[in-house]
MIBA-752268 format. One record per residue (C-alpha): residue in three letters; y negated, x, z. Coordinates in steps of 0.1 Angstrom, whole numbers, plus 2048, in hexadecimal, padded with zeros to 3 digits. Each point is the difference from the previous one (the first is absolute). Layout:
N
ALAYXZ ...
! end
This chain:
967
UNKA68C1C47C UNK7E77EF7EA UNK81C7EE7EF UNK80D7F3822 UNK7DD7F4809 UNK7FB7EE7DF UNK8227F0805 UNK7F67F4822 UNK7E17F27F3 UNK8127EC7E5 UNK8177F281B UNK7E37F4814 UNK80581881C UNK7E180B812 UNK7FB81981A UNK7F77F2823 UNK7DD80F7FD UNK7F97EE7DF UNK80E7E080D UNK7EA80281D UNK7E18097EB UNK8067E27EA UNK7FD7E881D UNK7DF7F0807 UNK7F1806821 UNK80A7DE80C UNK8238037F3 UNK805821812 UNK7FC7EE821 UNK8147E17F9 UNK8187F381A UNK8258097F8 UNK8167E37F8 UNK81B7F3816 UNK81C8107EC UNK7EF822803 UNK7FD7FC825 UNK8247F6803 UNK80C81D7EB UNK7EC817815 UNK80D7F2820 UNK8248057F3 UNK7FA8257FD UNK80881781D UNK7E87FC81B UNK804821811 UNK7DC80B805 UNK809824805 UNK8158017E1 UNK7E57EF7ED UNK7E781980D UNK81681D7F6 UNK8047F27DD UNK7DB7FC7FD UNK7FA82380D UNK81980D7E6 UNK7E97F47E5 UNK7F081E7EF UNK7DC806808 UNK7F77FF7DC UNK8057DB7FF UNK7E47FC819 UNK7E88147EA UNK7E37F47EB UNK8027E37E8 UNK8008167E2 UNK82380E808 UNK8197F77E5 UNK8207F7813 UNK8167FB7E2 UNK7F78217F1 UNK805811821 UNK8237F1804 UNK80A8087DC UNK7F5824804 UNK81780281E UNK81E7F77EC UNK81881D7FC UNK80780E7DE UNK8227F2801 UNK8017DC80B UNK81B7F1816 UNK8037DB802 UNK80D801823 UNK7E481580C UNK7E87EA7EE UNK80E7E1810 UNK800810822 UNK7DD80B7FB UNK7F77DD7F4 UNK80F7F081F UNK7ED817816 UNK7E07F67EF UNK8097DC803 UNK806805825 UNK7DF811803 UNK7F07E37ED UNK8117E6816 UNK7F581281F UNK7DD8027F4 UNK8017DB7F5 UNK80F7F6821 UNK7E6814812 UNK7E57EF7EB UNK8107DE807 UNK800807825 UNK7DD80B7FF UNK7F77E17EC UNK8127E9818 UNK7F081281C UNK7DD7FC7F1 UNK8077DD7F2 UNK7E87EE819 UNK7E58187FA UNK8067FF7DB UNK7FF7DB801 UNK7E1800814 UNK7F081A7E9 UNK80B7EE7E2 UNK7EF7E180D UNK7E1815805 UNK80280D7DD UNK8047DD7F3 UNK7E17F5814 UNK7EE81F7F3 UNK80A7F77DD UNK7F27DD805 UNK7E080F80F UNK7FD8177E2 UNK8047E47E8 UNK7E47ED813 UNK7EA81F7FF UNK8078037DB UNK7F37DD7FC UNK7E1807816 UNK7F98207EC UNK8047EE7E0 UNK7E77E580C UNK7E981B80E UNK8018137DF UNK7F87E17EE UNK7E27F8816 UNK7F58257FE UNK8017FE7DB UNK7EB7E0801 UNK7E7812818 UNK7FF81E7E9 UNK7F97EB7E3 UNK7E77E9812 UNK7EE818817 UNK8088257FD UNK7FD8047DB UNK7E07EA7FF UNK7EC807820 UNK80B823808 UNK7FD8087DB UNK7DC7F5802 UNK7FB81781E UNK81081C7EE UNK7EB7FA7E1 UNK7E07FE816 UNK809821810 UNK80680F7DE UNK7DF7F17F5 UNK7EE81081D UNK8108227F8 UNK7F57FC7DC UNK7DD7F780A UNK7FE81F816 UNK80E8147E3 UNK7E67F07E9 UNK7E4809818 UNK80D823801 UNK8028017DB UNK7DD7F37FC UNK7F481A81A UNK81281B7EC UNK7F07F37E0 UNK7DE800811 UNK80682380D UNK80980B7DD UNK7E07F17F2 UNK7EB81081C UNK7F681D7E9 UNK7EC7E97E9 UNK7ED7F081D UNK7FA822810 UNK7F280D7E0 UNK7E97E27FE UNK7F4804824 UNK7FA8257FA UNK7EB7F87E1 UNK7ED7E7816 UNK7FC81C819 UNK8107EA81B UNK81081E811 UNK8067EF822 UNK8127E37EE UNK8148187EB UNK80B81481E UNK8077E1814 UNK8157F37E4 UNK8128207FB UNK808803825 UNK80D7DC801 UNK8158077E2 UNK80F81F811 UNK8077EB81F UNK8117E57EA UNK81381B7ED UNK80E80D821 UNK80B7DD808 UNK8137FD7DE UNK80C8237FF UNK8257F37FE UNK7F87F77DC UNK80681E7E8 UNK7E17F87EB UNK7EA80181F UNK808824809 UNK7F180C7DF UNK7E27E9805 UNK7F980F823 UNK7FC8237F2 UNK7EA7F27E4 UNK7EA7EF81A UNK7FD821813 UNK7F58107DF UNK7E77E47FB UNK7F2804823 UNK7FA8257F9 UNK7F07F77DF UNK7E97E7813 UNK7F781C818 UNK7F68167E3 UNK7EB7E57F1 UNK7F17F9823 UNK7F7825802 UNK7EE7FD7DE UNK7EE7E180C UNK7F6813820 UNK7F181B7EA UNK7EA7E77EF UNK7EF7F9821 UNK7F08237FF UNK7E87F87E4 UNK7F97DB802 UNK8087F0821 UNK80A7DC7FE UNK8067ED821 UNK81A7E87F4 UNK81281B7ED UNK80081881E UNK80B7E4817 UNK81F7F97EA UNK8088257FF UNK7FE803826 UNK8157E1806 UNK81980E7E8 UNK802821812 UNK8027EE821 UNK81E7EC7F3 UNK8108217F7 UNK7F880E822 UNK7EE81D7F0 UNK7DC7FB80C UNK7FD82580B UNK80F80C7DF UNK7E77EA7EE UNK7E3811812 UNK80E8237F8 UNK8037F67DC UNK7DD7F1800 UNK7F082080B UNK8148147E6 UNK7F47E77E5 UNK7DC80480C UNK8028267FD UNK8107FC7DE UNK7E67E77F5 UNK7E4817809 UNK80F81C7EC UNK8097EA7E2 UNK7DE7EF800 UNK7EB81F800 UNK8168117E6 UNK7FF7E27E8 UNK7DA7FC804 UNK7F98257F9 UNK81A8027E5 UNK7F07E27EE UNK7DE8117FF UNK80E8217F6 UNK8137F17E3 UNK7E37EB7F6 UNK7E981E7FF UNK81A8157EF UNK8007E77E3 UNK8258037F9 UNK8217F280B UNK80F822809 UNK8177FC81E UNK7FA82380D UNK7E87F381B UNK81B7EA80F UNK81481F809 UNK7E4810812 UNK7FC800826 UNK7E47EB80E UNK7EC81F80A UNK80180E7DD UNK7F97DE7F1 UNK7DF7FE813 UNK7F381F7F0 UNK8027EF7DE UNK7E67E5809 UNK7E08047EC UNK7DE7FE810 UNK7F87DF7ED UNK81F7EE80D UNK7FE810823 UNK7EC7E5811 UNK8117E17F0 UNK822810808 UNK7F5807824 UNK7F47DC804 UNK8217F27F2 UNK813818816 UNK7EE7F481F UNK8047DC7F5 UNK8258047FC UNK804812821 UNK7EA7E5810 UNK8197E67F4 UNK81D813810 UNK7ED804821 UNK7F57DC7FF UNK8247F57FB UNK80A81681E UNK7E47F1814 UNK80B7DC7F7 UNK824809808 UNK7F580A823 UNK7EC7E0803 UNK81F7EC7F6 UNK81581081B UNK7E57FC81A UNK7FD7DB7F8 UNK8257FB801 UNK804814820 UNK7E57EB810 UNK80F7DF7F5 UNK82480B809 UNK8098037DB UNK81E7F27EF UNK817819810 UNK80B7EA81C UNK8067E27EB UNK81E8107F0 UNK810808821 UNK81D7E980B UNK7FF7EE822 UNK81F81380C UNK7EF8227FB UNK7DC7F7808 UNK7FA81B81A UNK81081C7EB UNK7EE7F47E1 UNK7DE7FE811 UNK80582380E UNK80980E7DD UNK7E27EE7F1 UNK7E980F81A UNK80E8227F9 UNK7FB7FB7DB UNK7DC7F5804 UNK7F981E817 UNK8108187E6 UNK7ED7F07E3 UNK7DF802813 UNK805825809 UNK80B8087DD UNK7E27EF7F0 UNK7E7810818 UNK8108227F9 UNK8007F97DB UNK7DA7FB7FF UNK7F8825805 UNK81D80B7E9 UNK7F37EA7E3 UNK7DC80A805 UNK80B825800 UNK8127FA7DF UNK7E17EF7F2 UNK7EA81D80B UNK81681B7F1 UNK8027EE7DF UNK7DA7FB7FE UNK7FB82480C UNK81680D7E4 UNK7EC7EB7E7 UNK7DE80B80E UNK8098257FF UNK80F7FE7DD UNK7DE8007EF UNK7E1815804 UNK7E47E8808 UNK7E481A801 UNK7F37F67DD UNK8007DB807 UNK7E07EC7FE UNK7F17F9822 UNK8047DA7FE UNK8248057F5 UNK80781781D UNK7EF7E9818 UNK8167E47F3 UNK81F816806 UNK7F4806824 UNK7F97DB804 UNK8237F77F6 UNK80F81B817 UNK7E97F481C UNK80C7DD7FB UNK82480D800 UNK7FA812821 UNK7F27E080E UNK8207EF7F5 UNK81481B812 UNK7EB7FB81F UNK8077DB800 UNK8248047F5 UNK80C81781B UNK7E280F812 UNK8038207ED UNK7E38187FC UNK80E80A7DE UNK7FF825806 UNK8138077E0 UNK7E87EC7EA UNK7E280E813 UNK80B8247FB UNK8087FB7DB UNK7E07ED7F8 UNK7EC819815 UNK80D81D7EB UNK7F77EE7E0 UNK7DE7F580E UNK7F682280C UNK80B80F7DF UNK7ED7E57ED UNK7E2800816 UNK7FB8257FE UNK7FF7FE7DA UNK7EB7E0801 UNK7E880F819 UNK7FC8207ED UNK7F87EC7E0 UNK7E87EA813 UNK7EE81E80F UNK7FC80E7DD UNK7F27DE7F4 UNK7E97FF81E UNK7F38237F7 UNK7FA7F47DD UNK7EE7E180D UNK7EB814818 UNK7F681A7E6 UNK7F67E57E7 UNK7F07E981A UNK7DB7FB7FA UNK7FD7F1823 UNK7F17E07F3 UNK8027E2817 UNK81D7E87F9 UNK7F27DD807 UNK8167EB816 UNK7FA7E0813 UNK7F1801822 UNK81F7EF80D UNK81681B7F1 UNK81F808815 UNK81C8177F7 UNK8187E3808 UNK7F37F07E0 UNK81081C7EC UNK8237FA7F1 UNK80D81F811 UNK7F97F2823 UNK80E7DE7FA UNK81F80A814 UNK7EA803820 UNK7F77DB7FE UNK8247F8806 UNK80381681E UNK7DE7F680E UNK7FE7E0815 UNK7E47EC7F0 UNK7E97EC816 UNK80E7DD804 UNK7FE7E3817 UNK81780181F UNK8137E27F2 UNK80B8147E2 UNK80B81F812 UNK8227F280D UNK8097F67DD UNK7F98237F3 UNK81380E81D UNK81E7EB7F7 UNK7FE8097DC UNK801825808 UNK8217FC814 UNK8137F27E2 UNK81881B7F4 UNK8078077DB UNK8237F3805 UNK7F37DF80E UNK7E57FE7E5 UNK8178067E2 UNK8217F280F UNK8007E27E9 UNK7F38117E1 UNK7E98197F1 UNK800825804 UNK7E8817813 UNK80381A7E4 UNK7F37EA7E4 UNK7E68147ED UNK7DE7F0807 UNK7EF8077DF UNK7E17EB80A UNK7F881881C UNK7FA81D7E8 UNK7EA7EB7EA UNK7EC7F081C UNK7DB8047FA UNK7EB80E81C UNK7DF7F380B UNK7E280D7EC UNK7EF818817 UNK7E580C7E8 UNK7DD7F3803 UNK7EA7F67E3 UNK7E881A7F2 UNK7DF7F8812 UNK7EF7DF807 UNK7EC7EB7E7 UNK7EC7EC81A UNK7F67FF824 UNK8177E3805 UNK81E8167F8 UNK7F381A817 UNK7FB7E781B UNK8237F27FB UNK80C824802 UNK7EF804822 UNK80F7DF80B UNK82280D7F4 UNK7F981F815 UNK7F57ED81E UNK81F7E97FF UNK81C81480E UNK8197E4800 UNK8148107E4 UNK80082380F UNK821809810 UNK800802826 UNK8098257FF UNK7DF8077EE UNK7EB7EC818 UNK80681781D UNK7E181280B UNK8088247FA UNK7E481A805 UNK8058247F6 UNK7FA81581F UNK7F481E7EC UNK7E67EF7EA UNK7FB7DD80E UNK80C7F37DE UNK80A7DC800 UNK8197F67E4 UNK7F27E87E7 UNK8187E4808 UNK7F8801826 UNK7DA7FB7FB UNK7F57E0811 UNK7E57E97F4 UNK7E980B81C UNK8038247F7 UNK7F87F87DB UNK7E17ED80A UNK7F481B818 UNK80181C7E6 UNK7DF80E7F4 UNK7F580E7DF UNK810822808 UNK8217F07F6 UNK7FE8037DB UNK81B7E67FB UNK7EE7DF803 UNK7FA7FE7DB UNK8257FF7F9 UNK81E7ED80E UNK81081481C UNK8208057ED UNK81681E807 UNK7F68207EE UNK81D80E7ED UNK80A80E7DF UNK81C7FA7E8 UNK81181F80E UNK7FD7F1823 UNK8117E17F4 UNK81B8147EF UNK806813821 UNK8017DF813 UNK8197F27E7 UNK81581F804 UNK7FF7FC825 UNK80C7DD7FC UNK81C80B7E9 UNK80A81B819 UNK8007E681C UNK8157E97EC UNK81A81B7FD UNK7FC809825 UNK8037DB80A UNK81F7FB7EC UNK81082180A UNK7F680A823 UNK81681F802 UNK7E88137E9 UNK7E27F2813 UNK7F582380B UNK80380F7DD UNK7EB7E37F2 UNK7E680281B UNK7FE8257FB UNK7FA7FB7DB UNK7E77E5807 UNK7ED818816 UNK8008197E3 UNK7EF7E67EA UNK7E57FC81A UNK7FE825806 UNK7FC8077DB UNK7E57E57FC UNK7ED80E81F UNK8038247F3 UNK7F47F57DE UNK7E17EF80E UNK7F881E816 UNK8068187E3 UNK7EA7ED7E8 UNK7E47F6816 UNK802811822 UNK8088257FB UNK7E1815801 UNK803823810 UNK7DB804803 UNK7FC7E2817 UNK820808813 UNK7F082080B UNK7E27EE810 UNK8167FA81F UNK7F47DD805 UNK8237F4807 UNK8007E87E3 UNK8268037FD UNK8127FB821 UNK81B81880A UNK8197E37FB UNK7F47FA7DD UNK8018257F7 UNK82480280E UNK80A7E27EC UNK7F180E7E0 UNK811822805 UNK8217EF807 UNK7FE7EB7E0 UNK7F681F7EC UNK81E81480D UNK81A7E57FE UNK7F67EC7E2 UNK7E98137E9 UNK80E81A7E8 UNK7E581A7FD UNK81581A7EE UNK7FF8027DA UNK81581F7FB UNK8207FE7EB UNK81281D811 UNK8257FF7F6 UNK80A811821 UNK7F77E1814 UNK81E7F5815 UNK8117DE7FB UNK7F47F4822 UNK7DC8087F6 UNK8047ED7E0 UNK80E7E2813 UNK7E3801818 UNK7E78017E3 UNK8117E27F1 UNK7F67ED820 UNK7DC80A7FB UNK7E57F37E9 UNK7E78167ED UNK7DC80280D UNK7E87E77F2 UNK7E28027E9 UNK7E47E6800 UNK7FB7EE7DF UNK7E580E7EA UNK7F27DD7FD UNK7F5801824 UNK7DE810804 UNK7F780B823 UNK7E28167F8 UNK7E57E67F6 UNK7E57F9819 UNK7F87DF7F0 UNK8237F380B UNK7FD811822 UNK8198197F4 UNK81B7E77F8 UNK7FB7EC81F UNK80F7E07F0 UNK8208137F7 UNK801810822 UNK7FC7DE811 UNK81B7F17EB UNK81881D806 UNK7F9803825 UNK8007DC809 UNK81E7F97EA UNK81281B816 UNK7F37EE81F UNK80D7DF7F2 UNK8218107F9 UNK80180D824 UNK7F97DD80C UNK81D7F27EC UNK81781B80F UNK7F37F6823 UNK8087DC7F7 UNK82380A7F6 UNK80781681E UNK8127E5815 UNK8177F87E3 UNK8078257FA UNK806805825 UNK81B7E5802 UNK8158107E4 UNK7FA82480A UNK81E80F812 UNK7F9807825 UNK8068257FC UNK7E68037E4 UNK7E57EA80F UNK7EC81F80C UNK7FB8097DC UNK7F17DE7F9 UNK7EA80281E UNK7F48237F7 UNK7F97F57DC UNK7EA7E480C UNK7EE81481B UNK7FC8207EC UNK7FC7F37DC UNK7F87DB7FC UNK7E680081B UNK7EE81E7F0 UNK7F87ED7E0 UNK7DF7F480D UNK7F882380C UNK7FE80B7DB UNK7DF7ED7FE UNK7ED81B812 UNK80881E7E9 UNK7FF7EB7E1 UNK7DE7EF807 UNK7F282080F UNK80080F7DD UNK7EB7E37F3 UNK7E980281E UNK7FC8267FC UNK7F57FC7DC UNK7ED7DF802 UNK7E380F813 UNK7EE8207F6 UNK803813821 UNK7F68217F0 UNK7DF7F37F4 UNK7F97F3823 UNK80782480E UNK7E780E7E7 UNK7E67E780A UNK806807825 UNK7FD8257FA UNK7DC7FB7F3 UNK7F67EE820 UNK7EB81481A UNK80F7FB822 UNK7EB817815 UNK7E27E7801 UNK7E880181D UNK7F97DB803 UNK8167E1801 UNK8037EF7DE UNK7FE7DA7FB UNK80E8007DD UNK8248087F7 UNK8098197E5 UNK8077F87DC UNK82480B801 UNK8077E1815 UNK7F37E97E5 UNK8138137E6 UNK8207FC814 UNK7FA7DB805 UNK7FB7FC7DB UNK8228107FA UNK80F7E7818 UNK7EF7E37EE UNK80C80D7DF UNK823803810 UNK7FE7DC80C UNK7F67F47DD UNK81D8137F0 UNK8177F181A UNK7F57DE7F6 UNK8068087DC UNK82380C807 UNK8077E1815 UNK7FA7EB7E1 UNK81F8107F1 UNK81580381F UNK7FE7EF821 UNK7F781A81A UNK80F7F6821 UNK7EC803820 UNK81581D80E UNK7FA8137DF UNK7DA7FB800 UNK7FF809824 UNK8138207FA UNK7E98097E2 UNK7E17FA814 UNK80E81281E UNK80981E7EB UNK7DE8017EF UNK7ED7FC821 UNK81681B810 UNK7FA8187E3 UNK7DA7F8801 UNK7FF806826 UNK8138207FD UNK7EA80B7E3 UNK7E27F9817 UNK80F81681B UNK80881A7E6 UNK7DB7FE7F4 UNK7F4803824 UNK81681D805 UNK7F08127E3 UNK7DE800811 UNK7F3823808 UNK7E47F6816 UNK7FB7E0813 UNK7E87F481B UNK8037E4819 UNK7EA7EB7E9 UNK8188097E3 UNK81D7F3815 UNK7ED7E0805 UNK7FA7FE7DB UNK8268037FB UNK8057E3818 UNK7E67EC7EE UNK8108067DE UNK8227F780D UNK7F47E0811 UNK7EF7F67E0 UNK8218067ED UNK8137EB819 UNK7E87E47FF UNK8017FD7DA UNK8258067FF UNK8087E4818 UNK7F07E87E7 UNK81880B7E5 UNK8217FF813 UNK8107EB81C UNK81381D80F UNK7F9803825 UNK7FD818810 UNK7F48187E5 UNK81A81B7FC UNK7F882380D UNK7DF7F480D UNK805813820 UNK80B81F7EB UNK7DC8037F3 UNK7EE7F581F UNK814817817 UNK7F981E7E9 UNK7DB7F97FF UNK7FD7FB826 UNK814820807 UNK7E08137F6 UNK7F17F7822 UNK81D80C815 UNK7FC81D819 UNK81681F7FE UNK81B7F4818 UNK8017DD7F2 UNK80180E7DD UNK81E816808 UNK8137E280F UNK7F57EB7E2 UNK80D8197E7 UNK822801812 UNK8027D9800 UNK7F57FA7DC UNK8188107EA UNK7FB7E87E3 UNK7E38157F4 UNK80581E7EA UNK7FA82480C UNK7E28027E8 UNK7F17E180F UNK80480C823 UNK7F38237F8 UNK7E27F27EF UNK7F97EA81D UNK80081E817 UNK7EA8157E9 UNK7E67E47FB UNK7FE7FC826 UNK7FA826804 UNK7DD80680B UNK7F87DD80B UNK8157FD81F UNK81D8197FB UNK7FD825802 UNK81481B7EE UNK81880681C UNK8087DB802 UNK8028007DA UNK81B81B801 UNK8137ED81B UNK7FF7DF7EC UNK80B8117E0 UNK81D810812 UNK80A7DD80C UNK7FE7F37DC UNK81581D7F5 UNK81A7F881A UNK8017DC7F4 UNK80480B7DC UNK81B81A806 UNK81D7E7805 UNK7F67F07DF UNK8058217EE 
! end
C-alpha cells in the first residue's frame, strides 16, 4: 500500500483533502469558471438522484480533517484485485464526486449574490485594515517619539524621585538604627553623670523607636538589649536611692524621683527607700562600732566582722565608749536628717503640685492627675508611718550599744556626758516623730540606776571620810556667793529664764521653738563633742583671807548691800517659822542697819557660813541634779539619794555636836518630836550601827547593809571641852549654820526638783522637805544648849543660893551676892562670845538662841535654888523678887532679847508662895512645867504660914496625881 501511495505521489496525484488544504483561504472560495459551470449543468439534474448519491457517500468522508482518505480506500481493497471491480468502484466514486461538486456548484450559484456582496465587504475590510495598519504604524511612530521625548525623561525623573524618597526614608531608618545601636554608650555616659531621668527617657524613646523598626532583623535583638539596659538602669537607680539615706542631696533626689516617676514606679521607690533606710541604720551602726573595736583591738583580724552587732558592742572598751557613742549618734543623726529632708522635699513638691503632672499627656490628664494624687497620698502615708519605724530601729541599735557595756565604773563626767548624748538623742526622737523614747529611757534608766547606786555608795563613803576629817573651819566665800556660780549648777542657767527686758523676750521665745532639725538642717551635728564645756572655768567663789584695811571692809559692806548680782530666787523674803531665822541672802539693808551689838557678825562680811564639806555636798547635789535633769526617768532615785546626802550631813552634825543624853533628860523639849522622828528614821535607814562579822547573816541583810553607811566619829582635831573657846562654839556655829545653809539651798532647789519628780512620788519629796529639810534649823537648840549649859557655872550659883537665909523678918533693900556672881558669869560669857565672833561670824539667830538658852538655864537654876529653901518668910519671898528683878535689870543691858525667856517661870513660882489652899491646888494642876520636887518644896515651905497639915496632905496628893502619869 505504501508503494501505491508513493507511486501516486510521484504521478502528482493528491487526495482531495490535501488538494483542498493546499488552497489558500481566498482560493477555496473562488468563483468556478464557466467551463466548470457548463460541465456541471450537463450532468444529470435529478435532484433526488443527486441526493441519493450524496447520501450514499460513506459517513467517514464527513469526519474530521485528520482522516486519511487514500489510506482508507486502499485498506478497503480486496486481497485479490479485479480491474472491473476497481473501475466500477472508481466510477461510483466519480459519480459521488460529481454529485457533491454539482451540489457545491448549486449552492455556490445559489449563494453567488451573497458571496459577491460578502466578497465586496471583505475587500472593503481589507482596505480598512490596510488603512488601520498605516494609522497604527504612524501611531507607533508617534508613541515612540513620545516615549523617547517624554516618558523616558519626565516619568523617569518622577520614578527616580520616588526612588530617592524611598532611599531617604531608608537612610533615616538606618541612621535611627545606628543611633539606637550607639545608645548604650550615651546611656553609660548619662548614668555616670547621674542623669537618671534623661537615661530612662532615652531608653524609653529607644524602645518606642525599636518597636517602630521591629521589621528589621537587627532591631529585634536591640529591643531585648534595651530592656536589659532599662533593668540595669533600675538597679543603678536603686543604688542611687540608697545614697539618699546618709547624705540627702536635693538635686540628686529630685533626679531619682523623676526617674522613678518616668518608670511609673513611685510607690515602689518609696518601699525601696524605707528598706534602704532600715539597711542604712544597720550598716551604719555596725561599721562605726566595728571600726572602734578593730582600732582598740590593734590588729587586722577579721573575726569581728563575723560577729553579730549585739556581740560586737560587748567588745567596746571604756576608753572608746564615749567617742564611739558620739560617732554612733552622729551617724544616726545623718540618717534621720536625710529622712527629715526627704519628707520636706515631698511636702514642698506636694504643695507646689510637683513635677508629676508635667509628664502627663493632654489626652490622659484626668487619669494621670488621679494617679499622681494617689501616689502622693501613698507616699505621704508611707513617710509618716516610716518615722516611727526608723526611730524604733535607731532606739534598738542604741539600746543594744548602751547595754553592751557596764558603765558603773565610769567617771562621773563621762557618765553625765553619756546621759547628755542620750538625752539629746531622745530630744531628736521627740522632734522626729513625737516619740517618748520608751526603749531608750528604759535602757538608760537601767544603766543609770546601776551606775548611780555604785556612784552614790562611793560618794557616801567619801562624805563619811570628809566628815570624820572635817575640822569645821570656816570656808571663806564671797558675800554674793550663789550655788549657781558653781560649775555643777551651770545647767540650771539654761533652764532658768533670766531677767531681761520685754523687748528681748520674744526673741528668746522664738529661739526656743527652733528644733534641732531646723537648726542643723544645713550643716553641723547636734552630737559634736563640746570639749570647751568640760574645760569651762567657773567663777571664783572664794573670798580673800581677811581684810587689810577699812576701805576693803567698807567695800565688802557695799558689796553686801548691793544685791543687784544676787539671783532673784535668793532675794525672796523667807523666814523660818520655827526659829525666825532669815537666810543671809534675803537680809535687807534696813535689817542690817537695825541690828544691835548682840549680832556678833558686824565685824565680818555677812558671807554664808559653810565648810569645805558643805561645798562638796552642794557640788554632789549639783552633779546628781545634772543626772536627774538629763535623765528624768530616774528622778525619784536621784532625789532619794540626794535626800540621803542631806540626811547623812544632818545626822553627822547632830552626832558630833548635838547628842547629849544628860540634857535630853531635862525634858525641856529642846528636840521637837519631828526632829527626833527624823533622826530615828535616818539612823534606822541609813546608819549601819552593827560591827559584827557573823557569817550566818542572810544575803538580804548584806544587801541592806551595803545601802547603809557606818556611824561617824568626830575628828580628834576638834576640841569641844575647852571653856576658853566656849566649848567649841566656833566649830558648832560653822557646823550648824552650814547645815542651815545647805537646807536653804535645798529649799531653793525645791521648785526645780518638783518639776522633774514623777507625780506618784511627789509625796516623798514633800515629806522630805516638811520632815527633814525644815528641821535643820531646829538642831540649833540642842547643839547650842550644850554650850549654854557649860558656859555658865550654874552649880556654883546653887551653892551660893543655898547659903542665903530666906526666913528673914524684915524686908531687905540689897540683893544677894549670888546675883552679882551670876551676872559676872553672863558678862564673861558675853566676852567669850565676842572672842569667838572674831573667828566666826555669829548670826543673830545663833546669838539669840545662845542667850535664850543661858537665860532659861539661869532662870531654871534660880527656881531650883528657890525650891531648895527649907524655911522662907514673906520677907524672904520679897528678897527673892528683889534678887530676880536685879538680875533682869542687869541682864537686859547685856542682851537685846525681849521678852526675857522664862521670866514668868521664875516670877510665877515666887508668887505661888502667897496662894491660899484652894488657889494653890488649882495652881498646881495648871502648872505642870515645874518638877515634883519644886512643887513639893513649895507646899512644905508654905506649911505653917498659911497652910495646915491637912491641906498639906491634900496638896501633896494632888502633886502625886500629877506625877503619876509621868511615871
